[in-house]
C-alpha positions in Angstrom: -102.9 229.8 -38.4 -99.7 228.7 -36.8 -99.1 227.0 -33.6 -96.1 225.5 -31.3 -95.0 221.8 -31.8 -93.9 220.2 -28.6 -91.3 217.5 -29.3 -90.3 214.8 -26.5 -86.6 214.9 -26.4 -84.8 211.9 -25.8 -81.0 212.0 -25.6 -79.8 209.0 -27.5 -76.1 207.7 -26.7 -74.2 205.4 -28.8 -71.1 203.4 -28.8 -69.6 200.5 -30.7 -66.6 198.6 -31.4 -65.0 196.2 -34.2 -62.5 193.7 -33.1 -60.6 191.3 -35.5 -61.5 187.6 -35.2 -58.6 185.2 -34.4 -58.7 183.7 -37.6 -58.0 186.8 -39.6 -55.3 187.6 -36.7 -53.5 184.2 -37.3 -53.5 184.6 -40.7 -52.1 188.2 -40.8 -55.2 189.6 -42.0 -57.4 192.5 -41.1 -60.6 193.0 -39.6 -63.4 193.0 -42.2 -66.2 194.4 -40.3 -67.1 197.9 -40.2 -69.6 200.2 -38.4 -70.7 204.0 -38.6 -72.9 206.3 -36.7 -74.3 209.7 -38.0 -76.3 212.4 -36.2 -78.7 214.9 -37.8 -80.5 217.9 -36.2 -83.8 218.7 -37.7 -85.7 222.1 -38.2 -88.1 221.2 -35.7 -85.5 220.5 -32.9 -85.4 216.6 -33.0 -82.2 214.6 -33.5 -81.9 211.6 -35.6 -79.1 209.0 -34.8 -78.2 206.6 -37.7 -76.2 203.8 -36.9 -75.0 200.8 -39.4 -72.8 197.6 -38.7 -71.4 195.8 -41.6 -69.7 192.4 -42.1 -67.4 192.3 -45.2 -67.6 189.0 -47.1 -64.3 186.9 -46.2 -64.4 185.3 -49.6 -63.9 188.6 -51.7 -61.0 190.7 -52.1 -62.3 194.2 -50.7 -65.3 193.0 -48.5 -63.8 195.1 -45.5 -63.9 198.1 -47.7 -67.4 197.5 -48.8 -68.2 197.4 -45.0 -66.8 200.5 -44.5 -68.6 202.3 -47.3 -72.0 200.8 -47.1 -71.9 201.4 -43.1 -71.3 205.1 -43.7 -73.8 205.9 -46.5 -76.6 203.7 -45.0 -76.4 205.3 -41.6 -76.4 208.7 -43.3 -79.3 207.8 -45.4 -81.5 206.7 -42.5 -80.7 209.8 -40.6 -81.4 212.2 -43.4 -84.5 210.2 -44.7 -85.9 209.2 -41.5 -89.4 210.9 -41.7 -89.9 209.9 -45.4 -88.8 206.3 -44.8 -91.5 206.0 -41.9 -94.1 207.2 -44.3 -93.0 205.4 -47.5 -93.8 202.1 -48.5 -91.4 199.1 -47.6 -90.7 198.4 -50.9 -89.5 202.1 -51.6 -87.2 202.2 -48.7 -85.8 198.7 -49.5 -85.1 200.0 -53.1 -83.3 203.2 -51.8 -81.0 201.7 -49.2 -80.0 199.2 -51.6 -79.1 201.8 -54.3 -77.5 204.1 -52.4 -75.1 201.5 -50.7 -74.3 200.1 -54.5 -73.8 203.6 -55.9 -71.3 204.3 -53.6 -69.4 201.1 -53.7 -69.7 200.9 -57.5 -68.1 204.3 -57.7 -65.0 203.0 -55.9 -64.9 199.6 -57.7 -64.9 201.4 -61.0 -61.8 203.6 -59.9 -60.1 200.3 -59.0 -61.1 198.4 -62.0 -62.8 195.9 -59.7 -66.4 194.4 -59.9 -69.0 195.6 -57.1 -69.2 191.9 -56.0 -65.5 192.2 -54.7 -66.9 194.6 -51.7 -69.8 192.4 -50.8 -71.1 192.8 -46.9 -73.9 192.5 -44.8 -75.9 195.3 -43.4 -77.6 195.6 -40.2 -78.9 199.5 -39.7 -81.0 201.5 -37.2 -82.1 205.1 -37.1 -83.8 206.5 -33.9 -85.5 209.9 -33.3 -85.4 212.1 -30.1 -89.1 211.8 -30.3 -88.7 207.9 -29.8 -89.4 206.6 -33.0 -87.3 204.2 -34.9 -86.4 202.3 -38.3 -84.6 199.5 -39.0 -83.1 197.7 -41.8 -81.4 194.4 -42.2 -79.7 192.2 -44.8 -78.0 188.8 -44.1 -76.1 187.9 -40.8 -76.2 189.7 -37.5 -79.2 190.9 -35.9 -81.1 193.7 -34.2 -82.3 193.8 -30.4 -84.5 196.3 -28.8 -85.2 196.8 -25.1 -88.9 197.6 -24.7 -90.7 198.2 -21.5 -87.8 196.4 -19.6 -87.7 193.5 -21.9 -85.4 192.6 -24.7 -86.8 191.8 -28.0 -85.2 190.3 -30.9 -86.3 193.1 -33.9 -84.5 191.2 -36.7 -83.0 187.9 -36.7 -79.9 186.8 -39.0 -81.0 185.8 -42.6 -79.3 182.9 -44.3 -78.9 181.8 -47.8 -80.3 178.3 -49.0 -77.0 176.5 -48.0 -75.2 176.4 -44.8 -72.6 179.5 -44.3 -74.5 181.2 -47.1 -76.1 184.6 -46.7 -77.2 187.5 -48.3 -75.0 191.0 -49.3 -75.9 194.3 -50.3 -73.8 194.0 -53.5 -76.3 190.9 -54.8 -78.4 191.7 -57.9 -81.5 190.8 -55.7 -80.4 192.6 -52.4 -83.6 194.6 -52.8 -85.7 191.6 -52.3 -84.1 190.4 -49.2 -83.6 193.6 -47.1 -85.9 193.5 -44.0 -87.3 196.8 -43.1 -89.3 197.7 -40.0 -90.3 200.6 -37.9 -91.9 201.7 -34.9 -95.3 202.6 -36.6 -95.6 198.8 -37.8 -93.7 196.7 -34.7 -96.0 194.8 -32.6 -94.8 196.2 -29.3 -96.9 199.7 -28.2 -93.9 200.6 -26.0 -91.2 202.7 -27.5 -87.6 201.4 -27.4 -85.3 202.8 -24.9 -82.1 200.7 -26.0 -80.9 199.0 -29.1 -78.0 196.7 -30.0 -76.6 196.0 -33.7 -74.2 193.3 -34.2 -72.3 190.9 -36.8 -72.5 187.2 -36.8 -69.4 187.2 -34.8 -71.4 188.6 -31.7 -74.7 187.0 -32.8 -73.5 183.5 -32.0 -73.2 184.5 -28.3 -76.0 186.9 -28.0 -78.9 185.0 -29.7 -79.8 181.6 -29.5 -80.9 180.9 -33.3 -83.3 177.8 -32.3 -85.3 179.7 -29.6 -84.6 183.4 -30.6 -83.9 184.0 -27.1 -81.6 187.0 -26.4 -78.9 186.5 -23.5 -79.7 188.2 -20.6 -76.4 190.1 -20.5 -77.3 192.4 -23.2 -79.7 194.2 -20.7 -76.8 195.1 -18.4 -74.8 196.3 -21.3 -77.3 198.7 -22.4 -78.3 200.0 -19.1 -74.6 200.5 -18.4 -74.5 203.0 -21.7 -77.6 204.5 -20.3 -75.8 205.5 -17.1 -72.3 206.2 -18.0 -70.4 208.5 -20.5 -70.0 207.4 -23.9 -66.0 207.6 -23.8 -65.7 205.4 -20.7 -68.6 202.7 -22.1 -66.4 202.5 -25.3 -63.2 201.6 -23.7 -64.7 199.1 -21.5 -67.0 197.7 -24.5 -63.7 196.7 -26.4 -62.3 194.9 -23.5 -65.6 193.1 -23.0 -65.7 192.1 -26.8 -62.3 190.8 -26.5 -62.6 188.7 -23.4 -66.1 187.3 -23.9 -67.3 187.3 -27.7 -64.1 186.9 -28.8 -63.4 183.6 -27.1 -66.5 182.0 -28.8 -65.8 182.5 -32.3 -62.9 183.1 -34.8 -64.8 185.6 -36.7 -64.7 189.3 -36.6 -66.7 190.9 -33.8 -68.7 194.1 -34.0 -71.1 195.5 -31.6 -72.9 199.0 -31.4 -75.1 199.8 -28.4 -77.7 202.7 -28.5 -79.5 203.7 -25.5 -81.5 206.5 -24.0 -79.7 208.5 -21.5 -81.0 208.2 -17.9 -79.8 211.8 -17.0 -81.1 214.5 -19.3 -78.2 216.8 -18.6 -76.1 214.4 -20.8 -75.7 216.5 -24.1 -76.6 215.1 -27.6 -73.8 216.4 -29.8 -74.1 216.4 -33.7 -71.1 214.3 -35.0 -70.5 211.2 -37.7 -67.8 208.8 -37.2 -66.9 205.8 -38.9 -64.9 202.7 -37.8 
């Protein structure tokens, strides 16, 4: 016997920016960060938004390209497999995310006659549904912050290797073991998140205190700013903010992606994909 399924509709906005670090700028290099966002409309009317930011390893020749590839395929995988990822064991999700990223990078590497390790990058990823649920995956530097009941909460903190300045990459042989996977189903806060921020380590040094795990209060205003304003307007201003604030505290590339529930339901949730 059939019935009607009522879905709570939340309109999620997303903006992001990648800015080259002063060290790479001075050397005549390129920004080695990358970020992507993907939206999918499900048959039941829900919209899933996938976002991923990656930091290409500066010690490799093509880390910048690995960051672009991984951010695109991971964001798409989270959006396409959202319901399954919520239901499947964490170990299965870690394996799937690692495999889809490595497979895409390996195809490019083989064509170029290079090793997959030449495309090493970190991964910070999130998917949110218009019914309020979310999933997050993280490997290496960077972090994910969520807004819960008006309070900022560090969902996933930077993961370092055994030695200083060492981290984990999606191209590592043991990347499956080091991916941190979390979801609204298993998080220890009952309230649904209303906003999220994902960022690479260039931004991390300003927004997260590594010792206390406190998140800079300024992020609350940035997320509220997105909730109240047009994505295009915020995107333009965000780049100026990253250059004038975050870029002054690090020589590294800076990538920041903001996700927020629209305060005005008249805002239209448009299906689109974008890669930076």
